[in-house]
KETORVO-592415 format. One record per residue (C-alpha): residue number from 0; residue in one letter; y, z, x. Coordinates in steps of 0.5 Angstrom, whole numbers, m for minus. Each point is the difference from the previous one (the first is absolute). Layout:
N
rec pos=NUM | code=A | py=Y | pz=Z | px=X
...
% end
This chain:
456
rec pos=0 | code=M | py=m70 | pz=m29 | px=m27
rec pos=1 | code=K | py=7 | pz=1 | px=3
rec pos=2 | code=R | py=2 | pz=4 | px=m6
rec pos=3 | code=L | py=m6 | pz=4 | px=1
rec pos=4 | code=K | py=2 | pz=1 | px=8
rec pos=5 | code=R | py=7 | pz=2 | px=m2
rec pos=6 | code=A | py=m2 | pz=5 | px=m5
rec pos=7 | code=M | py=m5 | pz=3 | px=5
rec pos=8 | code=S | py=6 | pz=0 | px=5
rec pos=9 | code=L | py=4 | pz=3 | px=m5
rec pos=10 | code=A | py=m5 | pz=6 | px=m1
rec pos=11 | code=F | py=m1 | pz=1 | px=7
rec pos=12 | code=A | py=8 | pz=1 | px=2
rec pos=13 | code=I | py=1 | pz=5 | px=m6
rec pos=14 | code=L | py=m6 | pz=4 | px=3
rec pos=15 | code=F | py=2 | pz=m1 | px=7
rec pos=16 | code=F | py=7 | pz=2 | px=m1
rec pos=17 | code=T | py=m1 | pz=6 | px=m5
rec pos=18 | code=S | py=m5 | pz=3 | px=5
rec pos=19 | code=F | py=5 | pz=m2 | px=5
rec pos=20 | code=A | py=6 | pz=4 | px=m4
rec pos=21 | code=S | py=m5 | pz=6 | px=m1
rec pos=22 | code=L | py=m1 | pz=0 | px=8
rec pos=23 | code=S | py=7 | pz=0 | px=2
rec pos=24 | code=R | py=2 | pz=6 | px=m5
rec pos=25 | code=A | py=m6 | pz=4 | px=3
rec pos=26 | code=Q | py=2 | pz=m2 | px=7
rec pos=27 | code=E | py=7 | pz=0 | px=0
rec pos=28 | code=P | py=3 | pz=m2 | px=7
rec pos=29 | code=D | py=3 | pz=6 | px=4
rec pos=30 | code=I | py=8 | pz=m2 | px=0
rec pos=31 | code=K | py=3 | pz=5 | px=5
rec pos=32 | code=T | py=8 | pz=1 | px=m1
rec pos=33 | code=H | py=6 | pz=3 | px=4
rec pos=34 | code=T | py=7 | pz=m1 | px=m1
rec pos=35 | code=L | py=5 | pz=1 | px=6
rec pos=36 | code=K | py=6 | pz=4 | px=0
rec pos=37 | code=N | py=4 | pz=m6 | px=0
rec pos=38 | code=G | py=m3 | pz=m2 | px=m7
rec pos=39 | code=M | py=m5 | pz=m6 | px=2
rec pos=40 | code=K | py=m7 | pz=1 | px=m4
rec pos=41 | code=I | py=m6 | pz=m2 | px=4
rec pos=42 | code=L | py=m7 | pz=m2 | px=m3
rec pos=43 | code=V | py=m6 | pz=0 | px=4
rec pos=44 | code=Q | py=m7 | pz=m3 | px=m2
rec pos=45 | code=E | py=m5 | pz=0 | px=6
rec pos=46 | code=D | py=m5 | pz=m6 | px=0
rec pos=47 | code=H | py=m4 | pz=0 | px=6
rec pos=48 | code=S | py=m4 | pz=m6 | px=m1
rec pos=49 | code=I | py=4 | pz=m4 | px=5
rec pos=50 | code=P | py=5 | pz=2 | px=6
rec pos=51 | code=N | py=6 | pz=m3 | px=m3
rec pos=52 | code=V | py=6 | pz=3 | px=m4
rec pos=53 | code=A | py=4 | pz=m2 | px=m6
rec pos=54 | code=L | py=7 | pz=3 | px=0
rec pos=55 | code=Y | py=5 | pz=m2 | px=m6
rec pos=56 | code=I | py=7 | pz=3 | px=m1
rec pos=57 | code=F | py=3 | pz=m1 | px=m7
rec pos=58 | code=Y | py=8 | pz=1 | px=0
rec pos=59 | code=R | py=2 | pz=1 | px=m7
rec pos=60 | code=I | py=6 | pz=m6 | px=1
rec pos=61 | code=G | py=0 | pz=m7 | px=m3
rec pos=62 | code=S | py=4 | pz=m4 | px=m4
rec pos=63 | code=R | py=1 | pz=5 | px=m6
rec pos=64 | code=N | py=4 | pz=4 | px=5
rec pos=65 | code=E | py=5 | pz=m5 | px=2
rec pos=66 | code=R | py=7 | pz=m2 | px=m4
rec pos=67 | code=P | py=4 | pz=m6 | px=m1
rec pos=68 | code=G | py=2 | pz=m2 | px=7
rec pos=69 | code=T | py=m6 | pz=3 | px=4
rec pos=70 | code=T | py=m6 | pz=m4 | px=m3
rec pos=71 | code=G | py=m5 | pz=m2 | px=5
rec pos=72 | code=L | py=1 | pz=6 | px=5
rec pos=73 | code=S | py=m7 | pz=3 | px=m2
rec pos=74 | code=H | py=m3 | pz=m6 | px=2
rec pos=75 | code=F | py=5 | pz=m1 | px=6
rec pos=76 | code=F | py=m3 | pz=6 | px=3
rec pos=77 | code=E | py=m7 | pz=m2 | px=m1
rec pos=78 | code=H | py=2 | pz=m5 | px=6
rec pos=79 | code=M | py=5 | pz=5 | px=4
rec pos=80 | code=M | py=m6 | pz=5 | px=1
rec pos=81 | code=F | py=m3 | pz=m5 | px=5
rec pos=82 | code=N | py=6 | pz=m1 | px=4
rec pos=83 | code=G | py=1 | pz=5 | px=4
rec pos=84 | code=A | py=2 | pz=7 | px=1
rec pos=85 | code=K | py=1 | pz=5 | px=6
rec pos=86 | code=K | py=m6 | pz=1 | px=3
rec pos=87 | code=Y | py=m4 | pz=m7 | px=m2
rec pos=88 | code=G | py=6 | pz=m5 | px=1
rec pos=89 | code=K | py=0 | pz=m7 | px=m4
rec pos=90 | code=G | py=m7 | pz=m3 | px=0
rec pos=91 | code=K | py=m3 | pz=6 | px=2
rec pos=92 | code=F | py=m3 | pz=3 | px=m6
rec pos=93 | code=D | py=m5 | pz=m6 | px=m1
rec pos=94 | code=E | py=m1 | pz=m1 | px=7
rec pos=95 | code=T | py=m2 | pz=7 | px=2
rec pos=96 | code=M | py=m4 | pz=1 | px=m7
rec pos=97 | code=E | py=m4 | pz=m6 | px=2
rec pos=98 | code=A | py=m1 | pz=2 | px=7
rec pos=99 | code=A | py=m4 | pz=6 | px=m3
rec pos=100 | code=G | py=m4 | pz=m4 | px=m4
rec pos=101 | code=G | py=4 | pz=1 | px=m7
rec pos=102 | code=S | py=3 | pz=m4 | px=m5
rec pos=103 | code=N | py=5 | pz=1 | px=m5
rec pos=104 | code=N | py=4 | pz=m3 | px=m6
rec pos=105 | code=A | py=5 | pz=2 | px=m6
rec pos=106 | code=Y | py=2 | pz=m2 | px=m7
rec pos=107 | code=T | py=6 | pz=2 | px=m4
rec pos=108 | code=S | py=0 | pz=0 | px=m8
rec pos=109 | code=Q | py=5 | pz=2 | px=m5
rec pos=110 | code=N | py=m2 | pz=7 | px=1
rec pos=111 | code=V | py=m3 | pz=2 | px=7
rec pos=112 | code=T | py=0 | pz=m3 | px=7
rec pos=113 | code=V | py=m7 | pz=1 | px=3
rec pos=114 | code=Y | py=m2 | pz=0 | px=8
rec pos=115 | code=Q | py=m7 | pz=m1 | px=2
rec pos=116 | code=D | py=m3 | pz=1 | px=6
rec pos=117 | code=W | py=m7 | pz=m1 | px=2
rec pos=118 | code=F | py=m3 | pz=2 | px=7
rec pos=119 | code=P | py=m6 | pz=3 | px=4
rec pos=120 | code=R | py=0 | pz=8 | px=0
rec pos=121 | code=S | py=1 | pz=0 | px=7
rec pos=122 | code=S | py=8 | pz=m2 | px=m1
rec pos=123 | code=M | py=2 | pz=5 | px=m5
rec pos=124 | code=E | py=5 | pz=4 | px=4
rec pos=125 | code=L | py=3 | pz=m7 | px=2
rec pos=126 | code=I | py=1 | pz=m2 | px=m7
rec pos=127 | code=F | py=3 | pz=6 | px=m2
rec pos=128 | code=D | py=5 | pz=m1 | px=6
rec pos=129 | code=L | py=1 | pz=m7 | px=m3
rec pos=130 | code=E | py=2 | pz=2 | px=m7
rec pos=131 | code=A | py=4 | pz=6 | px=2
rec pos=132 | code=D | py=4 | pz=m4 | px=5
rec pos=133 | code=R | py=2 | pz=m5 | px=m6
rec pos=134 | code=I | py=1 | pz=5 | px=m5
rec pos=135 | code=E | py=5 | pz=4 | px=4
rec pos=136 | code=N | py=3 | pz=m5 | px=5
rec pos=137 | code=L | py=0 | pz=m6 | px=m4
rec pos=138 | code=S | py=5 | pz=m5 | px=4
rec pos=139 | code=F | py=6 | pz=m3 | px=m4
rec pos=140 | code=D | py=2 | pz=m5 | px=6
rec pos=141 | code=P | py=5 | pz=m5 | px=m4
rec pos=142 | code=K | py=m3 | pz=m6 | px=4
rec pos=143 | code=V | py=m7 | pz=2 | px=m3
rec pos=144 | code=I | py=2 | pz=2 | px=m7
rec pos=145 | code=E | py=4 | pz=m7 | px=0
rec pos=146 | code=S | py=m6 | pz=m4 | px=2
rec pos=147 | code=E | py=m5 | pz=4 | px=m5
rec pos=148 | code=R | py=5 | pz=m1 | px=m5
rec pos=149 | code=G | py=m1 | pz=m8 | px=1
rec pos=150 | code=V | py=m7 | pz=1 | px=0
rec pos=151 | code=V | py=0 | pz=3 | px=m7
rec pos=152 | code=A | py=5 | pz=m5 | px=m3
rec pos=153 | code=S | py=m5 | pz=m5 | px=2
rec pos=154 | code=E | py=m5 | pz=4 | px=m3
rec pos=155 | code=R | py=4 | pz=0 | px=m6
rec pos=156 | code=R | py=1 | pz=m8 | px=0
rec pos=157 | code=N | py=m7 | pz=m1 | px=1
rec pos=158 | code=S | py=m3 | pz=5 | px=m5
rec pos=159 | code=I | py=5 | pz=m1 | px=m5
rec pos=160 | code=D | py=5 | pz=m5 | px=0
rec pos=161 | code=A | py=m5 | pz=m6 | px=2
rec pos=162 | code=S | py=m6 | pz=3 | px=m4
rec pos=163 | code=N | py=0 | pz=m2 | px=m7
rec pos=164 | code=F | py=m5 | pz=6 | px=m2
rec pos=165 | code=G | py=5 | pz=5 | px=4
rec pos=166 | code=I | py=6 | pz=m2 | px=m3
rec pos=167 | code=L | py=m3 | pz=0 | px=m7
rec pos=168 | code=S | py=m3 | pz=7 | px=1
rec pos=169 | code=E | py=7 | pz=2 | px=3
rec pos=170 | code=Q | py=4 | pz=m2 | px=m7
rec pos=171 | code=L | py=m6 | pz=3 | px=m4
rec pos=172 | code=W | py=2 | pz=7 | px=3
rec pos=173 | code=A | py=7 | pz=m1 | px=0
rec pos=174 | code=A | py=0 | pz=m2 | px=m8
rec pos=175 | code=A | py=m5 | pz=5 | px=m2
rec pos=176 | code=F | py=4 | pz=6 | px=3
rec pos=177 | code=T | py=7 | pz=1 | px=m1
rec pos=178 | code=A | py=1 | pz=7 | px=2
rec pos=179 | code=H | py=m6 | pz=3 | px=5
rec pos=180 | code=P | py=0 | pz=m3 | px=7
rec pos=181 | code=Y | py=m7 | pz=m3 | px=m1
rec pos=182 | code=Q | py=5 | pz=m6 | px=m2
rec pos=183 | code=W | py=1 | pz=m2 | px=7
rec pos=184 | code=P | py=m4 | pz=m3 | px=5
rec pos=185 | code=V | py=m4 | pz=4 | px=6
rec pos=186 | code=V | py=3 | pz=m5 | px=5
rec pos=187 | code=G | py=7 | pz=1 | px=m3
rec pos=188 | code=W | py=5 | pz=m5 | px=m2
rec pos=189 | code=M | py=3 | pz=m5 | px=5
rec pos=190 | code=V | py=7 | pz=2 | px=0
rec pos=191 | code=D | py=m2 | pz=8 | px=1
rec pos=192 | code=I | py=m5 | pz=m2 | px=6
rec pos=193 | code=E | py=6 | pz=m4 | px=3
rec pos=194 | code=N | py=5 | pz=6 | px=m1
rec pos=195 | code=W | py=m4 | pz=7 | px=2
rec pos=196 | code=T | py=5 | pz=4 | px=4
rec pos=197 | code=M | py=m3 | pz=5 | px=6
rec pos=198 | code=A | py=2 | pz=6 | px=m5
rec pos=199 | code=D | py=m4 | pz=m3 | px=m5
rec pos=200 | code=L | py=m6 | pz=m1 | px=5
rec pos=201 | code=R | py=1 | pz=7 | px=3
rec pos=202 | code=H | py=0 | pz=4 | px=m7
rec pos=203 | code=H | py=m6 | pz=m4 | px=m3
rec pos=204 | code=F | py=m4 | pz=1 | px=6
rec pos=205 | code=E | py=2 | pz=8 | px=0
rec pos=206 | code=M | py=m2 | pz=1 | px=m7
rec pos=207 | code=G | py=m6 | pz=m4 | px=m1
rec pos=208 | code=Y | py=m3 | pz=1 | px=7
rec pos=209 | code=S | py=1 | pz=8 | px=0
rec pos=210 | code=P | py=m7 | pz=3 | px=1
rec pos=211 | code=S | py=1 | pz=4 | px=m7
rec pos=212 | code=N | py=0 | pz=m7 | px=m3
rec pos=213 | code=A | py=m7 | pz=m2 | px=3
rec pos=214 | code=T | py=m8 | pz=2 | px=m1
rec pos=215 | code=M | py=m4 | pz=m2 | px=6
rec pos=216 | code=V | py=m8 | pz=m2 | px=m2
rec pos=217 | code=V | py=m5 | pz=0 | px=6
rec pos=218 | code=V | py=m7 | pz=m2 | px=m1
rec pos=219 | code=G | py=m5 | pz=m1 | px=5
rec pos=220 | code=D | py=m4 | pz=3 | px=6
rec pos=221 | code=V | py=5 | pz=6 | px=0
rec pos=222 | code=T | py=0 | pz=8 | px=m2
rec pos=223 | code=G | py=6 | pz=3 | px=m4
rec pos=224 | code=D | py=1 | pz=5 | px=5
rec pos=225 | code=E | py=1 | pz=m6 | px=6
rec pos=226 | code=I | py=5 | pz=m4 | px=m5
rec pos=227 | code=F | py=4 | pz=6 | px=m2
rec pos=228 | code=K | py=1 | pz=2 | px=7
rec pos=229 | code=L | py=2 | pz=m7 | px=2
rec pos=230 | code=A | py=5 | pz=0 | px=m6
rec pos=231 | code=E | py=3 | pz=7 | px=2
rec pos=232 | code=K | py=1 | pz=m2 | px=7
rec pos=233 | code=Y | py=3 | pz=m7 | px=m1
rec pos=234 | code=I | py=3 | pz=0 | px=m7
rec pos=235 | code=E | py=2 | pz=7 | px=m2
rec pos=236 | code=P | py=5 | pz=0 | px=5
rec pos=237 | code=I | py=4 | pz=m6 | px=m4
rec pos=238 | code=A | py=5 | pz=3 | px=m4
rec pos=239 | code=S | py=0 | pz=m2 | px=m8
rec pos=240 | code=H | py=6 | pz=m2 | px=m4
rec pos=241 | code=D | py=2 | pz=m1 | px=m7
rec pos=242 | code=P | py=m5 | pz=m4 | px=m4
rec pos=243 | code=P | py=2 | pz=m7 | px=m4
rec pos=244 | code=P | py=4 | pz=3 | px=m6
rec pos=245 | code=K | py=m5 | pz=0 | px=m6
rec pos=246 | code=V | py=0 | pz=m6 | px=m4
rec pos=247 | code=T | py=2 | pz=2 | px=m7
rec pos=248 | code=T | py=2 | pz=m6 | px=m3
rec pos=249 | code=R | py=m5 | pz=m2 | px=m6
rec pos=250 | code=E | py=0 | pz=m7 | px=m2
rec pos=251 | code=P | py=2 | pz=0 | px=m7
rec pos=252 | code=E | py=m4 | pz=m2 | px=m6
rec pos=253 | code=Q | py=0 | pz=m8 | px=0
rec pos=254 | code=L | py=2 | pz=m2 | px=m7
rec pos=255 | code=G | py=m3 | pz=m7 | px=0
rec pos=256 | code=E | py=m3 | pz=m6 | px=4
rec pos=257 | code=R | py=4 | pz=m2 | px=6
rec pos=258 | code=R | py=m1 | pz=m7 | px=3
rec pos=259 | code=V | py=1 | pz=m4 | px=6
rec pos=260 | code=V | py=0 | pz=m7 | px=2
rec pos=261 | code=V | py=0 | pz=m2 | px=7
rec pos=262 | code=K | py=1 | pz=m8 | px=1
rec pos=263 | code=K | py=m1 | pz=m3 | px=7
rec pos=264 | code=F | py=m5 | pz=m4 | px=4
rec pos=265 | code=A | py=m7 | pz=1 | px=m1
rec pos=266 | code=Q | py=m7 | pz=m4 | px=m1
rec pos=267 | code=L | py=m2 | pz=5 | px=m6
rec pos=268 | code=P | py=4 | pz=5 | px=m5
rec pos=269 | code=I | py=m2 | pz=7 | px=1
rec pos=270 | code=L | py=0 | pz=5 | px=m5
rec pos=271 | code=M | py=1 | pz=8 | px=1
rec pos=272 | code=M | py=1 | pz=6 | px=m5
rec pos=273 | code=G | py=1 | pz=7 | px=1
rec pos=274 | code=Y | py=m2 | pz=6 | px=m5
rec pos=275 | code=H | py=3 | pz=7 | px=1
rec pos=276 | code=V | py=m5 | pz=5 | px=2
rec pos=277 | code=P | py=0 | pz=7 | px=2
rec pos=278 | code=E | py=0 | pz=3 | px=7
rec pos=279 | code=T | py=m7 | pz=1 | px=4
rec pos=280 | code=A | py=0 | pz=7 | px=m2
rec pos=281 | code=N | py=0 | pz=m1 | px=m7
rec pos=282 | code=P | py=m6 | pz=2 | px=m4
rec pos=283 | code=D | py=m1 | pz=m8 | px=m2
rec pos=284 | code=Y | py=m1 | pz=m2 | px=7
rec pos=285 | code=Y | py=m7 | pz=m1 | px=m1
rec pos=286 | code=A | py=m1 | pz=m3 | px=m6
rec pos=287 | code=L | py=5 | pz=m5 | px=2
rec pos=288 | code=Q | py=m4 | pz=m1 | px=6
rec pos=289 | code=V | py=m6 | pz=m1 | px=m4
rec pos=290 | code=L | py=4 | pz=m5 | px=m5
rec pos=291 | code=Q | py=2 | pz=m4 | px=7
rec pos=292 | code=A | py=m7 | pz=m1 | px=2
rec pos=293 | code=I | py=m2 | pz=m2 | px=m7
rec pos=294 | code=M | py=5 | pz=m5 | px=0
rec pos=295 | code=F | py=1 | pz=m3 | px=7
rec pos=296 | code=S | py=m6 | pz=2 | px=4
rec pos=297 | code=G | py=m4 | pz=m6 | px=2
rec pos=298 | code=Q | py=m2 | pz=m6 | px=m3
rec pos=299 | code=S | py=m4 | pz=4 | px=m5
rec pos=300 | code=S | py=7 | pz=3 | px=m3
rec pos=301 | code=R | py=3 | pz=m2 | px=m6
rec pos=302 | code=M | py=6 | pz=m3 | px=2
rec pos=303 | code=Y | py=m4 | pz=m4 | px=5
rec pos=304 | code=Q | py=m5 | pz=m2 | px=m5
rec pos=305 | code=R | py=5 | pz=m2 | px=m5
rec pos=306 | code=I | py=6 | pz=m3 | px=4
rec pos=307 | code=V | py=m3 | pz=m3 | px=6
rec pos=308 | code=D | py=m8 | pz=m1 | px=m2
rec pos=309 | code=K | py=0 | pz=m2 | px=m7
rec pos=310 | code=D | py=7 | pz=m3 | px=m2
rec pos=311 | code=Q | py=2 | pz=m2 | px=7
rec pos=312 | code=L | py=7 | pz=1 | px=0
rec pos=313 | code=A | py=1 | pz=3 | px=6
rec pos=314 | code=L | py=m2 | pz=0 | px=8
rec pos=315 | code=F | py=0 | pz=8 | px=0
rec pos=316 | code=V | py=2 | pz=6 | px=m4
rec pos=317 | code=N | py=0 | pz=7 | px=3
rec pos=318 | code=G | py=4 | pz=6 | px=m2
rec pos=319 | code=G | py=0 | pz=8 | px=1
rec pos=320 | code=S | py=5 | pz=5 | px=3
rec pos=321 | code=G | py=0 | pz=4 | px=6
rec pos=322 | code=F | py=2 | pz=7 | px=2
rec pos=323 | code=S | py=6 | pz=3 | px=m2
rec pos=324 | code=F | py=4 | pz=6 | px=0
rec pos=325 | code=D | py=4 | pz=m2 | px=m6
rec pos=326 | code=P | py=m1 | pz=m4 | px=m6
rec pos=327 | code=T | py=m2 | pz=m7 | px=2
rec pos=328 | code=L | py=m2 | pz=m7 | px=m2
rec pos=329 | code=F | py=m7 | pz=m3 | px=m2
rec pos=330 | code=T | py=1 | pz=m7 | px=2
rec pos=331 | code=I | py=m4 | pz=m6 | px=m2
rec pos=332 | code=N | py=1 | pz=m7 | px=4
rec pos=333 | code=A | py=m3 | pz=m7 | px=m1
rec pos=334 | code=Q | py=1 | pz=m7 | px=2
rec pos=335 | code=P | py=m1 | pz=m5 | px=m5
rec pos=336 | code=K | py=m4 | pz=m6 | px=2
rec pos=337 | code=A | py=4 | pz=m7 | px=0
rec pos=338 | code=G | py=2 | pz=m2 | px=m7
rec pos=339 | code=V | py=m1 | pz=6 | px=m3
rec pos=340 | code=A | py=6 | pz=4 | px=m3
rec pos=341 | code=P | py=2 | pz=7 | px=2
rec pos=342 | code=D | py=0 | pz=2 | px=m7
rec pos=343 | code=A | py=m7 | pz=m2 | px=m1
rec pos=344 | code=V | py=m2 | pz=5 | px=5
rec pos=345 | code=E | py=4 | pz=5 | px=m3
rec pos=346 | code=R | py=m2 | pz=m1 | px=m7
rec pos=347 | code=A | py=m8 | pz=1 | px=3
rec pos=348 | code=I | py=2 | pz=6 | px=4
rec pos=349 | code=Y | py=3 | pz=4 | px=m6
rec pos=350 | code=E | py=m6 | pz=m2 | px=m4
rec pos=351 | code=E | py=m4 | pz=3 | px=5
rec pos=352 | code=L | py=4 | pz=6 | px=0
rec pos=353 | code=D | py=0 | pz=0 | px=m8
rec pos=354 | code=R | py=m8 | pz=0 | px=0
rec pos=355 | code=L | py=1 | pz=7 | px=4
rec pos=356 | code=K | py=4 | pz=3 | px=m4
rec pos=357 | code=T | py=m4 | pz=m1 | px=m7
rec pos=358 | code=D | py=m7 | pz=0 | px=2
rec pos=359 | code=L | py=m4 | pz=5 | px=4
rec pos=360 | code=V | py=m3 | pz=m2 | px=7
rec pos=361 | code=A | py=m7 | pz=m1 | px=0
rec pos=362 | code=D | py=m4 | pz=5 | px=3
rec pos=363 | code=Q | py=m3 | pz=m5 | px=6
rec pos=364 | code=E | py=7 | pz=m2 | px=1
rec pos=365 | code=M | py=2 | pz=7 | px=1
rec pos=366 | code=E | py=m5 | pz=2 | px=5
rec pos=367 | code=K | py=1 | pz=m7 | px=4
rec pos=368 | code=A | py=7 | pz=2 | px=1
rec pos=369 | code=K | py=m1 | pz=7 | px=2
rec pos=370 | code=N | py=m5 | pz=m2 | px=5
rec pos=371 | code=I | py=5 | pz=m5 | px=3
rec pos=372 | code=L | py=5 | pz=6 | px=1
rec pos=373 | code=L | py=m5 | pz=5 | px=2
rec pos=374 | code=A | py=m3 | pz=m5 | px=5
rec pos=375 | code=T | py=7 | pz=m2 | px=3
rec pos=376 | code=F | py=1 | pz=7 | px=0
rec pos=377 | code=Y | py=m6 | pz=2 | px=4
rec pos=378 | code=R | py=0 | pz=m6 | px=5
rec pos=379 | code=Q | py=7 | pz=3 | px=2
rec pos=380 | code=M | py=m3 | pz=7 | px=2
rec pos=381 | code=K | py=m5 | pz=m3 | px=4
rec pos=382 | code=T | py=4 | pz=m1 | px=6
rec pos=383 | code=I | py=5 | pz=5 | px=4
rec pos=384 | code=N | py=6 | pz=m5 | px=m1
rec pos=385 | code=G | py=m2 | pz=0 | px=m8
rec pos=386 | code=K | py=m1 | pz=7 | px=0
rec pos=387 | code=A | py=7 | pz=1 | px=3
rec pos=388 | code=N | py=4 | pz=m4 | px=m4
rec pos=389 | code=V | py=m3 | pz=2 | px=m7
rec pos=390 | code=L | py=1 | pz=8 | px=2
rec pos=391 | code=G | py=7 | pz=m2 | px=2
rec pos=392 | code=S | py=1 | pz=m4 | px=m7
rec pos=393 | code=Y | py=m3 | pz=6 | px=m4
rec pos=394 | code=E | py=4 | pz=5 | px=4
rec pos=395 | code=V | py=7 | pz=m4 | px=m1
rec pos=396 | code=F | py=m1 | pz=m3 | px=m7
rec pos=397 | code=F | py=m4 | pz=5 | px=m4
rec pos=398 | code=G | py=3 | pz=6 | px=4
rec pos=399 | code=D | py=m7 | pz=3 | px=2
rec pos=400 | code=Y | py=m5 | pz=m4 | px=4
rec pos=401 | code=R | py=m5 | pz=4 | px=m4
rec pos=402 | code=K | py=0 | pz=m4 | px=m6
rec pos=403 | code=L | py=m3 | pz=m5 | px=5
rec pos=404 | code=F | py=m7 | pz=4 | px=m2
rec pos=405 | code=T | py=1 | pz=m1 | px=m7
rec pos=406 | code=A | py=2 | pz=m7 | px=0
rec pos=407 | code=A | py=m7 | pz=m3 | px=m2
rec pos=408 | code=D | py=0 | pz=5 | px=m6
rec pos=409 | code=D | py=7 | pz=m2 | px=m2
rec pos=410 | code=F | py=m3 | pz=m7 | px=0
rec pos=411 | code=N | py=m6 | pz=1 | px=m4
rec pos=412 | code=R | py=4 | pz=5 | px=m5
rec pos=413 | code=V | py=4 | pz=m7 | px=m2
rec pos=414 | code=T | py=m3 | pz=m2 | px=m7
rec pos=415 | code=K | py=1 | pz=m6 | px=m4
rec pos=416 | code=E | py=5 | pz=3 | px=m5
rec pos=417 | code=D | py=4 | pz=2 | px=6
rec pos=418 | code=V | py=0 | pz=m7 | px=3
rec pos=419 | code=R | py=3 | pz=m3 | px=m7
rec pos=420 | code=R | py=5 | pz=6 | px=m1
rec pos=421 | code=V | py=3 | pz=m2 | px=7
rec pos=422 | code=A | py=0 | pz=m7 | px=m2
rec pos=423 | code=Q | py=4 | pz=1 | px=m6
rec pos=424 | code=K | py=5 | pz=5 | px=3
rec pos=425 | code=Y | py=2 | pz=m4 | px=6
rec pos=426 | code=F | py=m2 | pz=m7 | px=m1
rec pos=427 | code=T | py=6 | pz=m1 | px=m5
rec pos=428 | code=E | py=5 | pz=m6 | px=m1
rec pos=429 | code=K | py=6 | pz=6 | px=1
rec pos=430 | code=R | py=m3 | pz=2 | px=7
rec pos=431 | code=R | py=m1 | pz=m7 | px=2
rec pos=432 | code=T | py=4 | pz=m4 | px=5
rec pos=433 | code=V | py=m2 | pz=m8 | px=1
rec pos=434 | code=A | py=2 | pz=m4 | px=6
rec pos=435 | code=T | py=m2 | pz=m7 | px=1
rec pos=436 | code=L | py=1 | pz=m5 | px=5
rec pos=437 | code=I | py=2 | pz=m7 | px=m2
rec pos=438 | code=P | py=m1 | pz=m6 | px=5
rec pos=439 | code=E | py=5 | pz=m4 | px=2
rec pos=440 | code=K | py=0 | pz=m7 | px=4
rec pos=441 | code=L | py=2 | pz=1 | px=7
rec pos=442 | code=G | py=8 | pz=m1 | px=0
rec pos=443 | code=Q | py=0 | pz=1 | px=m7
rec pos=444 | code=E | py=3 | pz=7 | px=1
rec pos=445 | code=N | py=7 | pz=m3 | px=3
rec pos=446 | code=S | py=0 | pz=m5 | px=m5
rec pos=447 | code=N | py=1 | pz=5 | px=m5
rec pos=448 | code=Q | py=6 | pz=3 | px=3
rec pos=449 | code=K | py=7 | pz=m2 | px=m2
rec pos=450 | code=P | py=4 | pz=m3 | px=5
rec pos=451 | code=E | py=5 | pz=4 | px=4
rec pos=452 | code=G | py=7 | pz=m1 | px=m3
rec pos=453 | code=R | py=4 | pz=0 | px=m6
rec pos=454 | code=D | py=m5 | pz=0 | px=m7
rec pos=455 | code=R | py=m1 | pz=m7 | px=m3
% end
């Protein structure tokens, strides 16, 4: 009976999302675009379902635009942008927005820094005033900088140095990339955090937060005309500067497997591996996403069924890759159960990947994976927040927001042969870096060190 219900559910999902995709193509949303004289591009989608607005600004500045000595600066400015400007001083950005019924957030990645505002339509002009003030007149008060330097240093200690998963992931990326700036952490190396100069800060902000280096996306109870008028009034007068230098470094082809071992206090070992895969705009992106769903999405996925459920080797296993401008890593993470050696989990992962390389995926498994991806995709598009994020992501990472409207077709075009092909092409030993955390007893790290003084 359960099997019948699952089959019926799958059939319904296929019908629903096929119909949804057709409907979306027939009723492609009306996106209005405008580019300000200073180079900032603006995308607007009207959605009058609720009297609220989501405003996202994507700055094409992330850790890939840093260098040794300035790592972590992009993340640092994510903090600084909330610490006061000329008109709205320290603490006033959040205070003013919240008093007007709005809220905000932000995030930094290897590739971008993104600011998110959510507010009632009655607060639109105020929000534009707030954003313009911090773009043009951000405060560089030395006392605030030193205070925030301490905050991000503390964040690094908590999220990386004191986190077994954080420190192992950092070591994985540092080993997998030898030339490209994806090798350093978004939060930055501690020695760099401690030594940024005022000149470093000013230069990074000037190039990263130039209006010409940004894309604004507005979705909600608005019209394109009123958003463009507000942008022309508040944002267009802000001068643009030279954008970050183009990242021309390409990671050389990896010639063999690399391995990293971290030994520190832990209750259980951790296994991480990374395979070099292409950037988001590459034609293989959709096939890799389908592969990811087959292998890692949910408790019915191949890796979960084999490693967690059937063989009971690990507490969890997950994998995937995110949006990226340059070739990146498809990472796989697992935590072996107590008493299970990491290499046993590692062997099982390779066996499942080898199955994908030799045998074609079953029709039902392909449909399930595509339905998972389509369900996730359309779920994002149900809210003004999700629409703003997806629109901006497609504009920035694919180079054209209109590719969003063919995404369902792009997923559906992936064949079983495509999945096998990308598995064979990218999941090879030569493209692989493996990082393992081996637990040590508390205090054992120090006991393994030689005493200071002359050698014995």
